[in-house]
C-alpha positions, 0 to 999 in steps of 0.5 A: 664604671666598676665591673664585677672583674675590678679589684672590689676590695677598694669597695667597702660596706658600712652597715649600722643596724639599731631598733628603729633602722638600719643603715648602710653605705658604700664607700671607695678607697678615697673614704667617699661615700657612693651610695647609701641604703636605710630599711627596717630594724637592725637589732637582733634582739628584737629578731633574728630574721628582721634584722638578716633582711634589714641588713641584706636589704639596706645594703642592696639599697646602697649598691642600687643608689650607687649605680652600682647593682650590677656587683653582687654582695658576694663580692664586698667586704661589710663591717656590720655595727649591730645594737644587741650583739654587746650580748654573747648569745647574740653576737654568736647568732649573728657572727654564725648567720650565713650572710651574703657578704664577701667577708663579714666584720661584726662589731656592736653598735658601740664600738662603730659609732665610737670610730666613726665620732672620733674618725678611728681615734680614742674616745667615747660617746653617749648614744642616746637613739631609740635605746641608750648606752655610753662606751669608751674606748681608750688604748683598745680597752673598750668600757660599756656603761648601760645597753641593758634594753628596753623596757629593764634599761635604756634609761634617758633613751627616746624609748624610755620617754615615750614610755615614761609619757604613757605611764604618766598620762594614765596615772594622770587620767586616774587623778594619781599625779597631776593633770598634764598637756601630755594626756590630750596629746597623747590620746589624740596621737593614738586616737583614744578616747580613754584610759582603757583605750590607750592601754589597748594601743600600747600593749605589747609594744616594742621599743621602736613604738614608744621611742616616736612617742618620745618628742611629744614630752620634750614638746611638753616640757617645752611649754613648762608642764610640771610632770613632762619636766619631771620626765626630761629632767630624770632622764637627763640627769642620768645621762649626766651621770653616764657622761660623768663616768665616761669623763673619768676615763679621761677620752680624748675626745666625748661625743653625743649621737642618736636620734634624740640628740637634738631635743636632749642636748639642751637639757644636760648640765652645762659643764656636760654640754662643754665636754661634748664634740661634734661627731667627726663622721657617722656610725656607718663610717666607723663600720667602714673603718672597723672593717678596713682595720680587721681587713688589714690585719687578715691580709698581714696574717696570710702574707706572715704566713704564706 
């Protein structure tokens, strides 16, 4: 077992903080995952304190899971990829955080997802989870599509699908769109008896809340419900457009990742499905790859100046 006196530069934390959860792994120099920790949301857009607490908690849980609870966080380097930090104000806020790690190498969740999906090589990713976005990394040039946040962006995401379900159920109850089997399903799920109760239940809720309603749209669409089919097809066509834009940049590989991917992928255009390759590794592995790259650059710079 490693002790705190060992050279812990061979151990790296990889942290993926999204809108629904924050996941941390600890990896050794042989790319073996020694432990995993999962905690609450890690997107600072929805709260700086919650994000930093989730990051710290998931890191501690990963150490505990690895049997390394005796090692302190300040002995370890961490690659931290977060949703929301594509916005400069949030990146600066997180970069200024008095974090508990030896070193924190901060990146967007998009970059670490891409690095993980293609094992550090060039490529593109479409992310469909609580939010949605597209990202490519080719010859060290980054390109982002979407990532504008909920509710004004994130079309085709879990949160977007859940919001469309709620909106269309309210319209259906009012008789403004045709009846949908989503009516009874959503009302029962939220323990509501009418539209007034439904509005009270969903008012002011965050993206993570709406994302939990996404599956009922796909369930209804698979039963042939027209309202649900229209929602799914609209969301899928947005992802199709994103994929075509990314493909125009000629990435060597393109992958689709995120919690909604298993439900949404089959609704995409056939030619888009054919372009998608399975991700090679998870985003948290990409966070470790990123941290190792940045650490190596840092060491090389110190050696040059010595």
